[in-house]
N, C-alpha and C positions, 0 to 999 in steps of 0.2 A: 425387081423386088416382088412383083406379083407371082413370077414363076417360083421363087423361093418359098413364098407363102403357100402356093399350090402344092409343092413337093412336100413341105412340112405337113400339110393337111393329109396328103396321101399317105405319108409315113405313119401318122397317127391312126388313120383308118386301117392300115396294114397291121399295126400292133394290136389294135382292138380285135381284128379278125383272128390273129394268133391266140389271143387270150380267150376268145370265144370258141376255139376249136375249129376254126374255118381256115386251114392252111391254103386251100385253093385260092380264096379271095386274097389272102395275105400275099401269096406268091405273085399274083397279078399286080397288086399294088407296088410291091417292092421292085419287081422287075421293070415296071414302068418308070420308076425312079432311076434305075440303072440306065435304061434306054434314054432318059433325059440328060444323062451325063454325070449324075451324082454317083460316083463309084468309090466312095470311101469305105474303109474297113467295116464300119458299123452297118452300112447299107448291105454290103455283101454278106455280112453275118445274118442279117434279117432274112435275106434271100435264102441262105442255107437252112435257117430254121424252118422256113415255110416249105422248102423242098423236102427236107427231112420229114416234116409232118405229113407229107403226101407219099412217103416211102420211096421217093425218087432219090435214092442214095448217091448214085453216080453224079447226078446234077448237083446235089448238095455238096459233094466233095469238090466239084469244080468251083463252086462259090467259096468254099472254105480255103481252097488254094489261093484265091485272090486275097482273102483276109490275111492269111499267113504270109503272103508275099509282102504285104504292107506292115504287118504286125506279127513277126515270127513267134512272139511269146504270148499271144492272145490265148488266155486260159479257156475261154468259152469255145473258141474255134478248135483248139486241140482236143478238148473233151468231145465235141460234136463229131469231129472227124473220127475219133476212136469209136464213137457210137455207130457211125455209118459203116465202118469196117466190121464191127461186131454184128450188125444187122445182116451183113452180107456173108457172114460165116467165116471171115478172116480174123480169127482170134489173135493170131500173132501180131498182125498189123495193128489191131485195136490196142493190144497191150503196149505196143511201142509208143502210141500216142498218149495213153493213160500214164505211162511211165514218165514221159516228158513233162506232164502236168505235175506229177508228184515230185520230180526233181526241182521244178521251178517253185513249188510251194511246200516247203518243209512243214509249215504250220498252217493248215487250212483255216483255222479259226480267225486269221487276220482278215478273211473275206466275209462279206455278208452271209448270213446263215444259209440262204438258198444256194449260193455258190459253194460254200464250205461243204454242204451236203453232197454236191456233185463230185467234189474232189475226194471226199471219203469214199464215195461209190467207186471212183477210179482206183483208189487204193485197194479196196476189196476185190475188184476185178483182177488186179495185178497179183494179189495173193492166190486167187484161184488159178490164174494162169501159171504161176510159179509151181504150185502144187501139182497141177496136171503135167507140167513139163518134167518135174522131178519123178513122178510116177512113170512117165514114158521112158525116161533115161534109165531108171532102175530095171524096168522090164526089158529094155533093149540090151543092157549090159548082161543081164541074166541069160538072155537068149544067145548072146555071143560067147557065153562061158566065162565071163569076167564079172561075177557078182560084186556089187558094191561092198557087201559085208566082208569080203575077203581082200579088199583093196587096201592100199596104204592110207594113213591118216591125211597126208598131204594131197593125195589124189581126191579123196572125199572132200577136202577143203576146196580144191579147184572147182569141183562141181557146185559148191555153195556160191563161189564167186560167179561162175557161169550163169547160174539161175538167179543171181542177185539176191539170194537168201541172206548173204552177208556182203559187206562192203570191203574192198581191198584197201587197207591202210598202209601207208608208207612212212618212212622216217622223214620228218620235216623239222630238223633242228633249226632254231632261230639264229644261231651264230656260227657254228662250226660243224661241218659234215666230213666224216672220215668214210671213204668209199668202201664198197664191198662188205658192208656189215649186214648180217641177216635181219630182216625186219620182224623180229620176234616181238610179241607183245609182253607176255610174262615168260620168264626163263624157268626151266625145270628146277625145282627146289634141290634135287639131288646133285645139281651142278656145283653147289656151294657147300663144302664140307664143314664150314664154320657155322652154319645156320643152327645146328643142334645146340651148340654151346650158347649161342646168343639167346635162343628161345628158352633155354633152361634158366636164364637169368631174369626172365620176365617179372617174377614176383619181387626180386630185389630192386629192379628198375622201377616198378610200380610204387613200391614203398618210398623210394627216394623222391619220386615225382609227387606223390600225395603230400609229402612233408612240406613242399613249397607251393602247392597249388593255391593256397590262400594268399599268395602274393601276386596279384594280377599284374603288377608293374613289370614282372619278369617276362611277360608275353607282350609282343608288339605286332602290329599288322605285318603279315608276311610280304604282301605287295604294298610298297609304300612309295610315295613321291620323293624323288631325288632332285635336288635343286639344279644339278648340272646335266639333267636329261629331260627330254620332252615328257609331258604327262601322258600316261598310258590310259587314254579314255576307253580303250577296247577291253579293259579287264574289269569284271564286275566286283572284284574284291580289293580294288585300289583303296588304300588307307582304311581298310575295314577290319574291325576286331572279330568279325565273323570267321576269318581265317587268320590266325595269329601264330607266332612262333617264339620259342625260347631256344636260343642257340647254345650248344656246348662248344662247338667249333664253328667259326665263321671265317671264310676267306683264308683257311689254313691256320688260323690262330686260335688257340684254346682260350675260351672265355673263363678266366680264372674265377671271377665273381660268382658265376653259376656253377662251374665245374666242382667247386669245393663241396657242394651239396650232393654230388653224384659219384662218389668213389667206386661203388660197385658197378654202376653203369659204365664208367670209364674202363674198369677192369674187364668187363665183358667185351667192350668194343676193341680193346687192345689186341684181341685175337682175330679181328676182322681185317683183311688186307684192303683197307680203304684207298680210294683215289687220293693221290698225293701230288698236288701242284702248288708250289709256294705262291702265296698271294690269292689262291682260289680254293684249295682243298687240302685237308679234309673239310667236309661240310656235314655237321651233325646237329640236328635240332629235334625238339618236340613240337609237332604240328597239332594245333588245336582247331577243330572245326565246330562252330557253334550249333546249337540245336536248330534244325530246319534249314541250315545253310547249304548252298549249292555252288561249287566251284565250276564255272562254265568250261566247255571244251577248250583246251590249249595244248601247247607242246613246249618241251624244254629246249635248252640252248645247245647242248653238245651231245652227239651220238657216240662219243668216245667213252662214255660212262653209263652205268645203270643206276637206278634208284632203288633203294631197299627200304621196306617198311616192316617195323615190328609193332603190331597193335598193342597198346598198353591199357587204355581205357576205351572200351568199345561197346556202346549200347547196341540194341537191335536196330536193323534197318539203316546201316551205314555201308555205303558202297563205293567202289572205285571201278570205273570203266576205262580200259585201255584198248583202243581199237574196237574190235568186236567182242572182246572178253570182259564181262562185268562180273565182279566178285565182291562178296561181302566180307569185311574184315572180321577176323576172329581173334580174340585176345590170345597173345602168345604164339601166334602162327605167322611167321614171316613170309614175305615174298619179295621177288626181285623183278623189276619191270623196266621197260624202255620208255622213258618219258618223252622221247622225241616222236613217238606215235601219239596221235591225238588222244587225250584222256580227260576225264572229268570226275568229280567226286560229289557225293551227297551225304548229308546227315539227316535222315528222315525221322530221327528220334527227338525227344524233348530233353536230352542231356548232351553235354559236350563229348566229342570224340577226340582222343589224343593218341597219336602215333609217333614212334621214334623213327626218324628218317635220316638216312645217310647215303653216300654214293660210293660205288666201287668201280674199278676199271672194267671195261668190256672184256670178257674172257677171250674174245677172238684176237685182241691186240697182243702182239709179242712183247717181251720185256723191253726190247729196243724201241718198239713203236710207242710204248708208254713214255719212255724217256723223250722221244722226239715230240710227242704231243705236249708233254709238260713244258718242254723248252719253247715250243711254238707259242703256247698260250702265255707264257711269261713275256715273250718278246712282244706279243700283241699288247699286253698290259703296260709295257714300258714305253710304247710308242706315244709320243707327245703330240703328234699331229703336224 
């Protein structure tokens, strides 16, 4: 018991020395604790801080290796090891440790302010490192006669992935994965010859929508609790009217009560080759996002289809991010995207945003493959367990 009290007292003296700018005394205190057999991660970290304070970076790294052996995700140790490498001029090694911190801590503000400040410092150091690396790559390519400005778009994108300017997103369908589909985020508008006609109907669709907007009962929470399924505690919009929907088609069945108010909308949609799976699709709805609402990152169920948006009521500052690509909705300008790539949405305005949403087959699927998928999904639905 007396030795424990003595070591605790030595530790307090060491910390006081660190605070007073006396790393030499602090090092002596902490190393004596190590010599006495107390070699936990906190003690080794204190040793590393003292050694770093004396500019003995190699010795500090040895202590940090002990910390990380016991606690591989120790934020302070990773930061300090990055600092040691930076002080020794090894910026690439430093960036690797700073990057490890940033990946472990997406939101620095969950930490006390003094730690959050250091994490933000690591983020800034990574940005400088990435910028320097990009400049070096561009200069090297130019020297080799392959300037980046003359390269293909996908080669340029590969460099963004390499330098971690952007993250590589992949398809992550929650239910059904059809292999060998390209992981595109948004599809080129010109790939869909029916889009012009649909966009031309925007005013008619908007007028029909406005005629029923004063009937709030027509909209219901898009994500809602079903009695025969577990509660989805992972979704921030569960049973919330902040994200609500009014269906024209649901599970492949026309909603007659609603559809009678949308004859021109149905006429415009009749020219769209929508996904067709009895019991599942077509799926057509008006999606309303309340002022200030945020749909958190999520992914869809099937990568055999794509999701289409036609913005109808769109105030400023309303966004959709799919993978690395964030776009602002514009009234009457449709787009088609892959919802099995992580995506999220915001309404940063003080007015509701309403978008017409429906699904179409992936263009990469052959006619036969579409029949196969439709048959497969129906067989899954008919399985009783």
